[in-house]
N, C-alpha and C positions, 0 to 999 in steps of 0.2 A: 571514513569507512567506505563511502560510495566509490571513491577514487579507484580502489583495488578491484572492485567487481567488474566482471565481464558482462556484456549484454547477455540477457537470458530470456527465455520464453516460459519460465516456470509459472508466471502469473496466469497462463492459460488454464492451469489446473488448480489455482488457489486465488480466489477473488478476495473479497473483503475480510470475511472470517473473524469478525470481532467477537462473537460468542465463543468461537473455538480459542481465540487468543486468551480470553478470560479464563477458560478452563485450564489452559496450559499454565497460565500465571498462577492459579490457585495451587497447581501441583508443585510449581517452583517454590512457592511459599512454604510448602510442606518439607522442602529440602530435597526433592527428587532430582536426580541427574537427568540430562537430556535423554539418554538411552532408556532410563526407567520411565520417564514420561512417555516416550514414543511407545514402549511396550504396553503401558497401562492404557493409554488412549486406544490403541489397536485391540488389545485383548479384552477390555471392558467397555468398548465403544462409548467412551467418555463423551464424545460430541453428540451421542444419541441419533446417529444416522440410521436411516432405514436400510440403506444399502452401504455396506461397510468397505466395498472394494476400493473406494476413492481415498480411504483413510491413510494407507501407506504413502500415497502421492502428496496428500495435504499436510500431514503432521510435520514433516521437515521444514516446510515453509513457515508454519505457525511458530515452531520452536525457534527458527531463526529470528523471526519478528520479536519474540519475547526476549531473545538474547541481546538485542540492540537497545533495549530499554533498561535503564538503570533502576535501582530500587524505588526511587521517587516516582518514576514514570509508571512502573508496574503497579504501585500502590494507587496511583490516580486512575489507571484503567479499571482496577477493581472497585474503587470506592467513590469515584466522582460521578456526576451525572452522565447519562449516555452520550450526550453531545461531546463532552470532553474525551471520553473514551474513543469516540469515533475519530477525532482529530489526532489523538496520539497513535491510533491504529494507522491512519493515513501516513503519519510521520514515520512509523516503523516500516511500512511498505516501501516508502521512498528510501529509507536507510538500507533496505535489503535488496532493492532492485534499481540498478543504475539507470536502466533505460526509462523506467517509470519516473524516476527523479528528474531526468533530463526532460522528459515530456512536460512534467509539472513546471519546471524552471523555464523552459524555452517556449512553451505554448501557453499554458494556463496563466503563469505569472505575467507574461507579455500582454495577454488579453485583459487581465484585471488592471494592470498598470496603465493601460490606455483606455479604461472604462468601456471595452468592447465585450459585451456579455453574450456574444454568440459564438459557440463552438461549432464550426462546420465540418462536414465530411472531408473537404479539402485540406483542413488544418491537420487532421490525422494522417491523410495521405502523404502530404508534403513532409511531415515529420518522419514518417517511416521510410519514405524513399530516400530522404536526405541521409538518415542513419544508415541505411543499407549501403549507400554509395561510400560512406566513411568506414564502414566496418565489414571486412571480408567474411567474417563468420556469420553475421547477420544477413549478408547478401545471399547466403545459401539457404535461408529459411524459405519454406513453402509459402505460397500465397494464402493457403489455408491457415497457417500459423499466424501470419500477419493480420489476416482478417479476424481471427479469434482474439488476438491481442487487442485490436481496436475495440472489439465488443467489450472485452474485459475492462479496458481503460474507461470506457463510457459508464460501465456498471460501477466501478470503483468511484468515480467522480460523483455519481448519483447517490451511492450509498454513504459517502463522506458528507454529502450535502452541498457539494460544489456545483452539481448540475441540477437545475430545477426540473428540467424536462428532457428526457432521453431523445424524444422524437424531434423537438424543436432545436435542441442543442443550447438552450438558454442557461447561462451560467449564473451563479449566485456567489456572493461573498460569504466566506465562513465567518462566524462569530467566534473568534479564538479567545478562550479563557486567558485573562490577564496573567494569572500565575504561571500558566503553561508558557506563554509568550516570554515573560521574564526568565523563566527557567532555561528555555532553549538559548536565549541570548547569553545567560550566565555560562552555560556549557559550551558556548561557541557554535552552535548550530543554527546560526541565523539564516543560512542559505536555504534551509528547509522551511523556515517561516516565510521568506521571500517567495518560495515556490508555491506556498499556499495563498499568496496574494497579499501578504502583510507588508 
């Protein structure tokens, strides 16, 4: 799936959103369609936001993440311990965001493979500069957009448990549930496991 996606900056408006993903999956379980879910979330403020203006922007991203998870993974997000849900959410973010997947695969995987547990500012800078040189659409992004994405990437790593400390950039290995690991291998998504440092 990742192969067909173009680079996008939608993550600037939609970060980890695990709670939101769970709410969407509960509605999916009830048999609601994507458009019904979107309407219900916005009309009834299902995510319980104090300010609902960001809902319209966030809901499509969360629905996309829910749609890349099959029934088994959806069930795990809803019924497994929080740590398992976090890792499946990280997987769903990679499945729906090509640039973030490449960041995980090219930067984080490389760091963990070489037991280098320090993510530095320059790692992010080099990654984004290189991608902008390779992609003319991305080359048009503003510096503000790129900086926001860098912040979001750090936040995602932190919330997923891959980043121990946002200030120091100290990385952490994820403890990935064996059933989830086996399942991803079974469905042929080993590249996502590797991107998470497995």
